[in-house]
N, C-alpha and C positions, 0 to 999 in steps of 0.2 A: 504494500500500500504506500502511496506517495505521502511524504511528510506534510504536503500542503493540502491534503484531502481533509475536509472538515465534515464530519458526519452530522446529519440532522439529528438533534437530540429531543425533538418534540415528541410527546406521547400521542398527540392527536393531530389529525389533518387540520390545517389552518387554511381558510380561504380569505381572499381579499374581497372586502365588501364595505360599503359605507352605510352605516346605520346610526340613527339617533339613539343616544343613551341618556336616560335620566338617572341621576345617582344622588346618594345621600351618605354622609359620613356618620359612623357610629362609634362612640367612645364613652366609657363609663367614668373615666377619671378627669375629663376636661369639661368645664362649664363654659360654653361659648355659644352665643346665639346663632353663629354661623353653622353649628351642627344641626340646627333645626331646618335649615334651608334645603331645598331640592335644586340641584344643579343640572345643567344640560351640556353634554359633550357629544363626541362622535366616536365610533369605532371604525377603524380601517381594516380590521381583520377579526375573525372569530373562529373558535374551535370548540370542541366539546369540553375542553379544559379551561378555557378562559377567553379573554378579549384584550385587545390593545385599546385603551381609553385615552383619547386626546381631550383633556378637559382642564378645569380650573381647580386648584387647591387654594382655598381662600386664605389660608395662613401657612406660609412656607415653613414656619416653625413646627408644623405637624409632620413634615417629611420623615424624621427619624421614627416617630410613632407609627406612621403608615408602613414603613419598612420592617418594623418589629411586630406588626399585627396588634398594636395597642389601639390602633384605629383601623376599623374595617370599613368597607364600602358596600352598601346595598345598591344594586343596579336593577334597572327596568329597561328592557329592550323590546321594541316592537319589530318582529320579523315580518317582512312583506308577505310571507306565505302562511301566516297564522292570524287568527282572529283575536287571540288572547296574548298579552305580552309575556315575555320570559322574565322571571324575577330570580335573583340570586344574591347571596351574600358572598363577597369576594375578599381576598387578601391581596395586597400589593406585592408582587414578586420583584419588580424593579421600577425605577423612575428614571426618565431621560428627558433631555431637551427642556429644562426648566427655564422659563422666562421670568426673571425677577420682577419685571414691571407689570406684566399682565397676569402673572401667576398661573399661566398655562403650562402644561407639561404633558408628556406621554407617560402612561403608566401601564405596565403589564399586570393585568389582574387575573388571578387564578380563582376558579370557583371553589368556595369553601363549603357553602351549603346551597344546594339546588335540588329541586324535586326531580324525580325520575321523569315526570311528564314534561317538565321544562327542558331537561337534558335531551329527551327524545325530540322535542321541537327543534332544537339546535342541530341535532344529527340529521333530521329530515331536511332542514334548510341547506346544510352543507352538501348532502348527497344530491339534492336537486340542482344546486349551483354547479355541480361538476358534470351533470348530464348534458350532452349536446342538445342545442335547441332545435 
């Protein structure tokens, strides 16, 4: 094997798609009115294991707590193939491209809690997206 070969380490197939994501931060040890707000961002890809969220973190001081799962993110995604939205509780796996002025960043979110029905919706969406039209 070539030393330059990098093997794909993802557990699930990931597809490129642009979907609106509504999300909320959950934390038991912080009292901040921004935790009560619902935010809106987008995902540019989705898998059965998680999403890439491009959105706002209202307080950049939360970044360490997001990375250590002291703050988790509840998400709500409307898939174009479904009538009911997908809901999940996620943990932040990584954070990238932080803009200190706008507080926008990209976050790799892994599903922490998701129902089997919502997981099935995502799998159906991914399978349909890969079929020839």
